[in-house]
C-alpha positions as CSV (number, residue, x, y, z in Angstrom):
1,X,16.1,-27.3,-19.1
2,X,13.0,-25.7,-17.5
3,X,10.6,-24.7,-20.1
4,X,7.7,-23.6,-17.8
5,X,6.2,-20.2,-18.7
6,X,7.9,-17.4,-16.6
7,X,6.3,-13.8,-15.9
8,X,7.1,-11.4,-18.9
9,X,9.4,-8.3,-18.2
10,X,7.5,-5.2,-19.6
11,X,7.4,-2.8,-17.0
12,X,9.3,0.8,-17.1
13,X,9.8,3.3,-14.6
14,X,6.4,5.4,-14.9
15,X,4.3,2.2,-15.3
16,X,5.5,1.0,-12.2
17,X,5.0,4.7,-10.5
18,X,1.3,4.4,-12.0
19,X,0.8,0.8,-10.4
20,X,2.0,1.9,-7.1
21,X,0.2,5.1,-6.9
22,X,-3.1,3.3,-8.3
23,X,-2.7,0.7,-5.5
24,X,-1.9,3.6,-3.0
25,X,-5.1,5.4,-4.4
26,X,-4.2,9.2,-3.8
27,X,-8.0,9.6,-3.2
28,X,-7.7,7.4,0.0
29,X,-6.8,10.9,1.6
30,X,-10.5,11.6,1.5
31,X,-11.8,8.2,2.4
32,X,-9.9,8.2,5.8
33,X,-10.0,11.9,6.1
34,X,-12.6,12.0,9.1
35,X,-11.2,9.2,11.2
36,X,-7.5,10.7,10.5
37,X,-8.9,14.1,11.4
38,X,-10.2,12.8,14.8
39,X,-7.3,10.7,15.6
40,X,-4.6,13.2,14.8
41,X,-6.6,16.1,16.7
42,X,-7.0,17.8,13.6
43,X,-3.2,18.0,13.1
44,X,-3.3,16.6,9.8
45,X,-0.2,18.1,8.1
46,X,2.1,17.4,11.1
47,X,0.7,13.7,11.0
48,X,1.3,13.5,7.6
49,X,4.8,14.8,7.7
50,X,5.7,12.3,10.6
51,X,4.1,9.7,8.6
52,X,6.1,10.5,5.4
53,X,9.5,10.6,7.4
54,X,8.6,7.2,8.9
55,X,8.0,5.6,5.3
56,X,10.8,7.4,3.8
57,X,13.3,5.4,5.9
58,X,11.5,2.3,5.1
59,X,11.3,3.2,1.5
60,X,15.0,3.3,1.7
61,X,15.6,0.1,2.9
62,X,13.2,-1.6,0.2
63,X,15.2,0.3,-2.3
64,X,18.6,-1.3,-1.1
65,X,16.8,-4.7,-0.6
66,X,15.2,-4.9,-4.3
67,X,18.7,-4.1,-5.5
68,X,20.5,-7.0,-3.7
69,X,17.1,-9.4,-4.5
70,X,15.5,-8.4,-7.5
71,X,12.7,-11.1,-7.5
72,X,9.0,-11.2,-6.5
73,X,8.6,-11.9,-2.8
74,X,9.1,-8.4,-1.3
75,X,9.4,-8.5,2.7
76,X,9.3,-12.3,2.6
77,X,12.2,-12.4,0.3
78,X,14.3,-9.8,2.2
79,X,13.9,-11.4,5.4
80,X,14.3,-15.0,4.4
81,X,17.6,-14.3,2.6
82,X,19.1,-11.6,5.0
83,X,18.0,-12.8,8.5
84,X,16.4,-16.5,8.6
85,X,14.1,-18.4,6.0
86,X,11.8,-19.2,9.2
87,X,11.7,-15.6,10.3
88,X,11.1,-14.7,6.7
89,X,7.9,-17.1,6.5
90,X,6.5,-15.5,9.6
91,X,7.1,-12.0,8.0
92,X,5.8,-13.2,4.7
93,X,2.8,-14.7,6.6
94,X,2.0,-11.1,8.4
95,X,2.3,-9.5,4.8
96,X,-0.2,-12.0,3.4
97,X,-2.8,-9.9,5.7
98,X,-1.7,-6.7,4.1
99,X,-1.9,-8.2,0.5
100,X,-4.8,-10.6,0.7
101,X,-7.3,-8.1,2.3
102,X,-6.3,-5.2,0.2
103,X,-8.4,-6.1,-2.9
104,X,-11.4,-6.7,-0.2
105,X,-11.0,-3.0,0.9
106,X,-11.2,-2.0,-2.7
107,X,-14.2,-4.1,-3.6
108,X,-16.1,-3.1,-0.4
109,X,-15.6,0.7,-0.8
110,X,-16.6,0.5,-4.5
111,X,-19.7,-1.3,-3.6
112,X,-20.4,1.2,-0.8
113,X,-20.1,4.2,-3.1
114,X,-21.9,2.6,-6.0
115,X,-24.6,1.5,-3.6
116,X,-24.8,5.0,-2.7
117,X,-25.4,6.3,-6.4
118,X,-27.7,3.4,-6.9
119,X,-29.5,2.4,-3.8
120,X,-31.7,0.0,-5.4
121,X,-28.7,-2.3,-6.1
122,X,-27.3,-4.1,-2.8
123,X,-23.8,-3.8,-2.1
124,X,-23.2,-7.7,-2.3
125,X,-24.1,-7.1,-6.1
126,X,-21.3,-4.6,-6.7
127,X,-19.0,-7.0,-4.7
128,X,-19.6,-9.8,-7.4
129,X,-19.7,-7.5,-10.3
130,X,-16.2,-5.9,-9.1
131,X,-14.7,-9.5,-8.4
132,X,-15.3,-10.6,-11.9
133,X,-13.9,-7.7,-13.7
134,X,-10.6,-7.4,-11.5
135,X,-10.2,-11.1,-12.4
136,X,-10.6,-10.7,-16.1
137,X,-8.3,-7.5,-16.3
138,X,-5.5,-9.3,-14.4
139,X,-5.6,-12.5,-16.5
140,X,-5.3,-10.7,-19.7
141,X,-1.7,-9.4,-18.5
142,X,0.2,-6.7,-16.5
143,X,0.3,-4.3,-19.4
144,X,-3.4,-3.7,-19.3
145,X,-3.1,-3.1,-15.5
146,X,-0.5,-0.6,-16.0
147,X,-2.4,1.2,-18.6
148,X,-5.6,1.5,-16.7
149,X,-3.6,2.3,-13.3
150,X,-2.0,5.4,-15.5
151,X,-5.5,6.6,-16.4
152,X,-6.8,6.3,-13.1
153,X,-3.8,8.1,-11.4
154,X,-3.9,11.1,-13.8
155,X,-7.8,11.4,-12.9
156,X,-7.2,11.4,-9.4
157,X,-4.1,13.9,-9.5
158,X,-6.3,16.3,-11.6
159,X,-9.2,16.5,-9.2
160,X,-6.8,16.8,-6.1
161,X,-5.1,19.9,-8.1
162,X,-8.7,21.2,-8.5
163,X,-9.6,20.6,-5.3
164,X,-6.7,22.6,-4.2
165,X,-7.3,25.5,-6.8
166,X,-10.8,25.8,-5.4
167,X,-9.7,26.5,-1.8
168,X,-6.9,28.8,-3.0
169,X,-9.7,30.8,-4.7
170,X,-11.5,30.8,-1.7
171,X,-8.6,32.1,0.5
172,X,-7.7,34.8,-2.2
173,X,-11.4,36.0,-2.7
174,X,-12.5,36.0,0.8
175,X,-11.7,39.6,2.1
176,X,-13.5,38.8,5.5
177,X,-11.1,36.0,6.4
178,X,-7.8,36.3,8.0
179,X,-6.5,33.3,6.4
180,X,-3.5,33.5,4.0
181,X,-1.9,31.3,1.5
182,X,1.5,31.2,3.6
183,X,1.2,30.1,7.2
184,X,3.1,28.0,9.6
185,X,0.0,27.4,11.7
186,X,-0.6,24.1,10.2
187,X,3.1,23.0,11.2
188,X,2.5,24.1,14.9
189,X,1.1,21.3,17.1
190,X,-0.6,24.3,19.5
191,X,-2.5,22.5,22.5
192,X,-2.6,19.0,20.8
193,X,-0.5,16.4,22.6
194,X,2.4,14.8,20.5
195,X,0.9,11.4,21.3
196,X,-2.2,12.2,19.5
197,X,-0.8,13.5,16.5
198,X,1.7,10.2,16.3
199,X,-1.4,8.3,16.6
200,X,-2.6,9.8,13.9
201,X,0.4,9.3,12.0
202,X,0.3,5.4,12.5
203,X,-3.4,5.5,10.9
204,X,-2.1,7.9,8.1
205,X,0.5,5.4,7.3
206,X,-2.0,3.2,5.7
207,X,-2.5,6.0,3.1
208,X,1.1,5.5,1.8
209,X,0.8,1.7,1.5
210,X,1.6,0.8,-2.4
211,X,5.1,1.9,-2.7
212,X,6.2,-1.9,-1.2
213,X,3.7,-3.6,-3.4
214,X,5.7,-2.6,-6.7
215,X,8.7,-4.8,-5.4
216,X,6.2,-7.9,-5.9
217,X,6.7,-6.9,-9.7
218,X,10.4,-7.0,-10.1
219,X,10.6,-10.0,-12.3
220,X,8.1,-8.2,-14.7
221,X,10.2,-5.0,-14.7
222,X,12.9,-4.0,-17.0
223,X,16.2,-3.6,-15.1
224,X,14.5,-3.9,-11.8
225,X,17.6,-3.1,-9.6
226,X,17.5,0.3,-11.2
227,X,13.8,1.0,-12.1
228,X,12.3,-0.5,-8.8
229,X,14.3,1.7,-6.3
230,X,14.0,4.9,-8.5
231,X,9.9,4.3,-8.7
232,X,9.7,3.7,-4.7
233,X,11.1,7.2,-4.0
234,X,9.0,8.8,-6.8
235,X,5.7,7.2,-5.4
236,X,6.4,8.1,-1.7
237,X,7.4,11.8,-2.7
238,X,4.5,12.3,-5.2
239,X,2.0,10.9,-2.6
240,X,3.6,12.9,0.3
241,X,3.2,16.2,-1.7
242,X,-0.3,15.8,-2.5
243,X,-1.3,14.8,1.1
244,X,0.5,17.3,2.9
245,X,-0.8,19.9,0.1
246,X,-4.6,19.0,0.8
247,X,-3.9,19.1,4.6
248,X,-2.3,22.5,4.2
249,X,-4.8,24.3,2.4
250,X,-7.8,22.7,4.2
251,X,-6.1,23.5,7.6
252,X,-5.6,27.3,7.1
253,X,-8.9,27.7,5.0
254,X,-11.2,25.9,7.1
255,X,-9.5,25.8,10.8
256,X,-12.7,25.4,12.6
257,X,-14.2,22.8,10.2
258,X,-16.5,20.0,11.9
259,X,-18.4,17.1,11.1
260,X,-20.7,14.6,12.9
261,X,-20.1,11.4,10.9
262,X,-16.4,10.6,10.1
263,X,-17.2,8.4,7.3
264,X,-18.6,11.1,5.3
265,X,-16.5,13.8,6.6
266,X,-14.7,14.1,3.2
267,X,-18.0,14.8,1.4
268,X,-18.9,17.4,3.7
269,X,-15.6,19.1,3.2
270,X,-15.8,18.7,-0.5
271,X,-19.3,19.9,-0.8
272,X,-18.1,22.9,1.2
273,X,-15.3,23.7,-1.2
274,X,-17.0,23.4,-4.3
275,X,-20.6,22.9,-3.7
276,X,-22.9,20.1,-5.4
277,X,-20.8,20.1,-8.8
278,X,-17.4,19.4,-7.1
279,X,-18.9,16.6,-4.7
280,X,-20.7,14.9,-7.6
281,X,-17.2,15.0,-9.4
282,X,-15.7,13.8,-6.1
283,X,-17.8,10.8,-6.1
284,X,-17.1,9.7,-9.6
285,X,-13.5,9.9,-9.3
286,X,-13.6,7.9,-5.9
287,X,-15.4,5.2,-7.7
288,X,-12.8,5.3,-10.4
289,X,-10.0,5.3,-7.9
290,X,-11.3,2.3,-6.0
291,X,-11.8,-0.1,-9.1
292,X,-8.0,1.0,-10.2
293,X,-6.9,0.2,-6.4
294,X,-8.8,-3.2,-6.8
295,X,-6.8,-4.1,-9.9
296,X,-3.6,-3.2,-8.7
297,X,-4.0,-4.8,-5.4
298,X,-4.8,-8.2,-7.0
299,X,-1.8,-8.1,-9.2
300,X,0.3,-7.4,-6.0
301,X,-1.1,-10.1,-4.0
302,X,-1.0,-12.8,-6.9
303,X,2.8,-12.0,-7.4
304,X,3.3,-12.5,-3.9
305,X,1.4,-15.9,-3.5
306,X,3.4,-16.7,-6.9
307,X,6.9,-15.9,-5.0
308,X,5.6,-18.2,-1.9
309,X,4.7,-21.0,-4.3
310,X,8.1,-21.0,-6.4
311,X,9.8,-21.2,-3.0
312,X,7.7,-24.1,-2.0
313,X,6.4,-22.2,1.2
314,X,2.9,-22.6,-0.4
315,X,2.2,-25.9,-2.9
316,X,4.3,-25.0,-6.0
317,X,2.5,-26.5,-8.4
318,X,-0.6,-24.5,-7.8
319,X,1.0,-21.3,-6.5
320,X,3.8,-20.9,-9.1
321,X,2.0,-22.0,-12.2
322,X,2.0,-19.4,-14.9
323,X,-0.4,-19.3,-17.9
324,X,1.5,-20.1,-21.2
325,X,-0.1,-17.5,-23.3
326,X,-1.1,-14.7,-20.9
327,X,2.1,-14.9,-18.8
328,X,0.0,-14.4,-15.8
329,X,-0.4,-16.5,-12.4
330,X,-4.0,-17.2,-13.5
331,X,-4.5,-19.8,-10.5
332,X,-3.4,-17.2,-8.0
333,X,-5.7,-14.6,-9.7
334,X,-8.8,-17.3,-9.4
335,X,-7.8,-18.1,-5.9
336,X,-8.0,-14.3,-4.7
337,X,-11.2,-13.8,-6.3
338,X,-12.5,-16.5,-4.6
339,X,-11.4,-15.3,-1.4
340,X,-12.5,-11.6,-2.0
341,X,-16.1,-12.9,-2.1
342,X,-15.6,-12.1,1.7
343,X,-16.3,-8.8,0.9
344,X,-20.0,-9.7,1.1
345,X,-19.9,-10.9,4.7
346,X,-17.0,-8.7,6.5
347,X,-16.8,-4.9,7.1
348,X,-14.6,-2.2,6.3
349,X,-12.9,-1.8,9.5
350,X,-12.0,-5.6,9.8
351,X,-10.2,-5.5,6.5
352,X,-8.5,-2.4,7.3
353,X,-7.3,-4.0,10.8
354,X,-5.6,-6.7,9.0
355,X,-3.9,-4.5,6.4
356,X,-2.7,-2.1,8.9
357,X,-0.9,-4.8,11.0
358,X,0.6,-7.0,8.3
359,X,2.1,-3.8,6.6
360,X,3.7,-2.4,9.7
361,X,5.2,-5.6,10.6
362,X,6.5,-6.0,7.3
363,X,8.1,-2.6,7.0
364,X,9.8,-3.3,10.4
365,X,11.7,-6.3,9.3
366,X,12.6,-5.1,5.8
367,X,14.4,-2.2,7.7
368,X,16.4,-4.7,9.9
369,X,16.9,-6.9,6.8
370,X,19.1,-4.1,5.5
371,X,21.3,-4.2,8.7
372,X,21.7,-7.8,8.5
373,X,22.6,-8.0,4.7
374,X,24.6,-5.3,4.2
375,X,26.1,-4.1,7.8
376,X,26.4,-7.8,9.2
377,X,26.7,-10.1,6.3
378,X,28.6,-8.2,3.9
379,X,30.5,-6.0,6.3
380,X,30.0,-2.8,4.8
381,X,30.9,-0.4,7.7
382,X,32.5,2.6,6.7
383,X,31.5,5.9,7.9
384,X,29.0,6.6,5.1
385,X,27.9,2.6,4.8
386,X,27.2,2.8,8.5
387,X,25.1,5.6,8.0
388,X,23.3,3.9,5.0
389,X,23.1,0.6,6.2
390,X,22.9,0.8,10.0
391,X,21.5,4.3,11.0
392,X,19.0,4.7,8.5
393,X,17.3,1.4,8.5
394,X,17.5,1.5,12.2
395,X,15.8,4.8,12.5
396,X,13.1,3.1,10.0
397,X,12.6,0.2,12.2
398,X,12.3,2.0,15.3
399,X,9.9,4.5,13.9
400,X,7.6,2.0,12.5
401,X,7.9,-0.5,15.2
402,X,6.7,2.1,17.3
403,X,3.8,3.2,15.1
404,X,3.0,-0.5,15.1
405,X,2.2,-0.5,19.0
406,X,0.1,2.8,18.9
407,X,-2.5,0.3,16.8
408,X,-5.7,-0.7,18.9
409,X,-5.6,-3.8,21.3
410,X,-7.9,-5.6,18.8
411,X,-5.7,-5.0,15.8
412,X,-2.8,-6.4,17.9
413,X,-4.5,-9.4,19.3
414,X,-5.8,-10.2,15.8
415,X,-2.2,-9.9,14.5
416,X,-0.8,-12.2,17.3
417,X,-3.3,-14.8,16.4
418,X,-2.6,-14.8,12.7
419,X,1.0,-15.1,13.3
420,X,0.3,-18.0,15.7
421,X,-1.5,-19.8,12.8
422,X,1.4,-19.1,10.6
423,X,3.8,-20.6,13.0
424,X,1.7,-23.7,13.7
425,X,1.8,-24.1,9.8
426,X,5.4,-23.7,9.7
427,X,6.0,-26.1,12.5
428,X,3.7,-28.9,10.8
429,X,5.6,-28.3,7.4
430,X,8.8,-28.7,8.9
431,X,7.8,-32.2,10.1
432,X,6.4,-33.1,7.1
433,X,9.1,-32.0,4.6
434,X,12.3,-29.9,4.4
435,X,11.0,-26.4,5.3
436,X,12.2,-24.6,2.4
437,X,13.8,-25.6,-0.9
438,X,16.9,-23.4,-1.6
439,X,16.7,-21.9,-5.0
440,X,19.4,-19.6,-6.8
441,X,17.0,-16.9,-8.3
442,X,19.8,-14.7,-9.2
443,X,20.5,-16.3,-12.8
444,X,17.0,-16.7,-13.4
445,X,16.3,-15.5,-17.1
446,X,12.5,-14.4,-17.8
447,X,11.8,-14.6,-21.5
448,X,10.3,-11.5,-22.8
449,X,6.6,-11.7,-23.6
């Protein structure tokens, strides 16, 4: 009998939604606003709509696969079981880029904004402080993470609502402006090429990352087969409504908005909308948002490493260890914390590069996994099932795969290099031992905390 401690099942739908939104960080709209605006040629509404459609089909595929395999592991598990173990490993290896560099993005962003507020304290000091706090919060347990995430998400949604209300007030009271609250102009591409808008959508997909991360918490969720799919769609739809609403109102209120530095374009926009008071509030909320994004990111990557360790893809004794008291993968948390100190030496663009390639690669294969599992293996081929298990995931795979090719050449080269390292690791491992230990997790029971 195996008496090894296991992850504690305690999460409900609303907690999963808050964790996903906290990982996603609704305020990410503002942090990438300048770059996204330039890349999409100013057509933010159309770019977000296109990104939402691509993500929606992928979210559907995730909801199908988590029903089939309600265990931690995300795209790695789905591809491994639906298509082939070795391909699953390579997809998991690519996804590792997304998960392991996401905390670094949060930590770096936190450090940059705190340094802006307190110029006398270097960025690396905030990186160290943030790392230690994230580790402690995650070690204490998943319930504490969910509570913190919930508070942060509420604060962010309130700020976004306030921001939109300021713009609506300006439109309603500005008699000199020809802008109205209802306009089709933001949905028309005008003279901007569609290739430009799609390039913007490829970058904007980064703003939706988070819905997939909650699948790594399946073994800590009550009734994951029902809870996780419902949470996935709520996360994607809530995010889409917020992003499109902000884009719509800013586009009709300030069609001629310009900026000189994409990095602080959002700050310029917020100051234009609400003056010094709203811009000060903006900095405060953004700092809170990046902190909770870091908390959720560490939670996701440590559960993903736990899944890889339990499957013996990574050393099992190290990565599948669960602390008997806290019921958390404490070794993984400490390893991720140590790795995140790289935030003192790399820049934000490098970290985002890793995340973008890993996420879009994983998304493509999750869509293909639905076809392999349901349409090919289970032979679900009625008219309705063909639409659900072939057409929908095929659209998702093609859409995401195309967006993947729109990433810049440096990103693609780094991604291919990382996959090559993973292939070499797999080759050496297969020569030293059996590549994968087959385990049946469908009958696993996870004790309550």
